[in-house]
Every structure is written in C-alpha cells, then in structure tokens.
N, C-alpha and C positions, 0 to 999 in steps of 0.2 A: 593805458595798461589794462591788460586783460588777465586777472589773477588765474585763470584756469588754462592758460598757455604755458608749456612745458617749462619756460626758461623762470618764470615768475613761481609756478605752483612748486617746482622743486624747493628752491629758498625757502619758501613758506613751510612747506613740510618739514623741511629740516628744522628749522626754529621751532616750530610748534611741538617736534619730536624730543628736541635736546630740553625745550622748556617742561616737557612734560615727565621726562624721565629723572632730569634734575629737581622738580619740583614734589614729586612724589617721597615720602618720609623712607630712609632707609640705613642701615649700619654704613653709609659710605664715610670715608674710602677705605673698601677691603683690599686685600691684595688680590691680583687674577688668579682664579683658580682654574681658569680654562684657555686654550687656544683662541684667539681671535680668527673669525672669519677671514677678513681682509683687511684690517686695519694695523693690526701688530700680531707677532707671534711670541714664543719666548726668548727667542735671541734678537728679536728688532728686525731683522733683515727686510720684513714686509714694511714696516714701520718706516724705513729709511727711502725707499724706491715705492711707497705706496701710490704716486701720482702717475706710474708707468701703468696702472690698472687700467683706464680708459685710453690708453694710445691704442690698442688694435681696434676698438671702435671708430675712432677718429680716422685711420687708414683705410680701415674697410668703407667708411661713407664717403671718403676723399676718392677712393679706386670708383663706386658706385655712382659717384656723381660726374666722373669724369667721360665716363660712357656714352656717346650719344646727346651730349649737352649742346644745346644751340648757343650758349653763352659761353664758350670753355675759357675765354680770357677771364671773364667775371668770377667762374668757379676757381681759376689759379689766385685772384686775390683772396677769394673767400680761404683757402686752403693757406696762404700763406700768413694772413691776419690771424686765423685758428692756432696754426705752428706756434706764430710768435706771441699770442695771450697764451698758449700751452705752457711754452719755455717758460716765460714771465711768472706763470702762477707756481711751476716745479721750483724753478729758482727761488722764488720768496717762500715758499712753504720748506724747503731745505734750509734757507738763513734761520728761519725763526725755528726750526728743530734745533740747529746747533746752538741757537741763542739761549733756548729754554727747558734744553733737554734735563738739567739738572735740577730744575724749579718746578718738577711735575706736580708737586701737592699744591703748587699756587696756580700753575698754568697747564691746562689739558692741551697735551700735544695731539694726541688723539680727536680733539673735537677740531684743531686747526687743520688737521690732514684731512678729516670728514668734508669741511667747510670747502678748501682746495679742491677737493673730487666732486662735489657738488657744483661748485664754479665751472668746472672743465666740461660736467655733464649740462652744464645750462648753454654752455657754447654750442652743443651738439644740438640742441632742443631750438636754439635760435635760427642754425642753417636747415634742420629737418623743415622748420615751418618755412624759413625763406626762400629756400632752395631745395627743395623735395628731390632724392633720388629718383630716377628715371626707373631703378631696379631695385627691390629691395627696401622698400621704405617700411613698411610694418616689420620686417627682421632690423632695421635700425631702431626704430621707435622700441622694440620689445627688447634690444641687449641694453639699450640707455635706461629704460625703465628697471631694469633686474638688475643693473649694478646701482640704480639709485635706491633702492628697495633694499638693498645687500648694506648699503652705509646708513640709511636709516634704521635698521637692526641694529646695526654695531655701535651706532651714536646712543641707541636710547640703553643699552647694555652698558655702555661707558659712564654716561650720564649718571645713572640709578645706581651704577655699583661702585665705581673705581675712583672718581675724583669727588674733591668737596664742589659745593656748590660756588663758591668763589672760583675755583680753577676751572670750571666748566663756563660759566657767562662771562668770565674775563675771556677766554678762548674763543667762546661765540660770538662776542662784539668785536674782537680783532679782526677772527677770519670774516666774517660779514662784511666789514669795512674796507677791509684789504681786497679780497679776493672777489668780493662783489661789485667793487670799482673796476676792477678790470673786465669780468662779464656786461657789464653797462657800458664801456668804453667800445667793447667787441660789438654789441648789441645796435649802438648807435654807428658804427663805422658800415655793417651790414644793412640798415635801413637807409645809409646815405648811398650808398652802391645801387640798391633796389630802387631807390627815388630817381637816381640816374639813368637807370637804365629804363624806366617806364618813359623817362623824358625822351629818350632817343627813340624809344618805339613809337611814341606819338609825332615826334617829328618824322620820322620814318613814312607814318600813315598819311602823313600831311603830303609831302612829296609825291605819294603814291597817287593822291588823288588829284594833285595838279597833273 
C-alpha cells in the first residue's frame, strides 16, 4: 500500500478533513444559511442525485481509454466492472438516504454522500494508475482532483457547521466501511486483471524467443 496513490490519498484526505471539521469547536448544528456547492441545495435536488456528478468523468475516461488501446478486451472488462461498482455505490447511497433522511440530527446524509463520491473517484484513480489514458491523462487527473477538492471543501463546512459530532462520525464510519469495501473489491479485480495480463505477455515473449 502506497499512501500517496490517489485511491488511498483521497480517503486519507477525506477522513482527515471530516475529523478536523468535526473536531474544531463551533455552535453546531446550525441551520444552513447558504446554498451548498455540490452536496445539497435548498430543495434537495442535488442531494438526491449527487452520485451523478462523477459520471461525465467516468464516461470521458472510458472514451479516451478505448481509442488506440492494445488491450481493448481488458478495457471493456475495466469499464464493465467500474460501471457495476458505480451503480452499486449509487444504489446503496440512495437506500441509505431514504432510510436516514428523517434522522439527520443523528446521522449526516451529507457525509454519506461525500463518502460515496470519494469512493467513485477512487475507482478512477485506480484505473488512471493501472490503465492510463493514451490521450488526455493530465486532463483526467485534473478533473478527478478538482471534484475531490470540491467535495473536501463541502465536507469541512458540513462537519464544522451543520451536524452534531455524533451524526458526522457515525456517517463517516458507515460511509468508509460500506463504500470503501466496494472500492477495495474493485481495486483487487483490477490488480488481478493486470497480473493476468502480465502473465500472458511473459508467455508470449517466451514463445517468441523459441
């Protein structure tokens, strides 16, 4: 495990920012006095579909990776696995929202949404490292980091102002355990696929020498 890899660093930063925001003294919880940037707004529309935010990034990376790739079948497997995990994270997040939206004093749905977004972005970090785009790699890294930084700003505001420490830390534990486990599953699938690819390449090189 390299803590400076994006998939790990994103979670480390997320947990650290939430802990700092919740740990600092404030008159929490207070009624929101401004519109959130991405996690929620006054009528809750963005809050209800928040996991759609990374979807354009995912689709753009799939399009960029599909062009001129030597291992097109492997790229299809990556795309299918990522979309499957993305759907699972989104469905689980909606289920948690429906189950806990009436208990926001005790459970922060905003922190859960943020943890779902971090989990989805961690999938992108895994693929950008394991299967870098032939074109636009820096653009993809920039988009992923920009959205992650926006999420970190929001969770700090949420943890500092708008929820009790109990609601924040309970949601943090649930989000990291549930969504983090999906990210860990995806990372292992990609690592296994990469291992099999390298083994095939070594066998082909051995045949060519013969």
